[in-house]
Structures are given as structure tokens and as C-alpha cells.
C-alpha positions, 0 to 999 in steps of 0.5 A: 448175247442180247442186243439192245438199242438205246440212246445214252447221254454221257456227260464228262467233266474231269476233276482237274477242270477249273471251277469256271469250266465246271459251272459252264459244263453243268449248264450246257449239259442240261441244254444239250440233253434238252436239244437232243430230245427236241430233235427227236432223240429219246434218251432212256430214263437211266440213260443220262450218265455223269462221269468225272474220269475215263476210268469211271466209264464202263460199258457193262455198268451202263448196260446194267443200269439201262437193262437190269436183269429181272430177279424172280420174286416169290409171292407172299404166302398169305395165312389162312383166314381165322376159323379155317384150317387145322384146329390149334387146340383140342379139348380133352373129354 
């Protein structure tokens, strides 16, 4: 198993929270993330995660979003230039 070292900011606000607290949490979320970056803690590009319930949290999903498995991409086979290659038609004599 590979080991990764990444900083992740996880924001959780349950659905059952009052509207007033949801608004406060969303405001504090950006301030806390900014304070962490000002303190020298670099949060990964895909390292800001928002969840509503604890059941939504999965370490495997976070690892997959932070460090996706690179898929092998086949190169496009360019066609030959016109006038090159086998003739398409032959003339009868």
C-alpha cells in the first residue's frame, strides 16, 4: 500500500443544524481555511471536503480524490498524408 502525506480540510455541517448556524459555519469555513494557509499549512487542491453527515465520510473516497489512479491513454493514430501509402484505386489497361 502506498503512503501519501496530504493536508485535508474537512468541513462538516449536519442537515439538522438550524439555518442560523449553517450560515455561520459556511462563513467560518472560508476564514478557517484561509487562516490555515496563512499559518503555512498548504491544503491540497482537492483537499477541501464538505460533508453533511458522518456516513458521507470515507477515507477511501478522499484518497481517491486526492491521488487519482492514472489511466493509460492510448495515443491517437494519425492518418497518413494524402499521396502517401497504398493507392486506393487502380487503373485498368
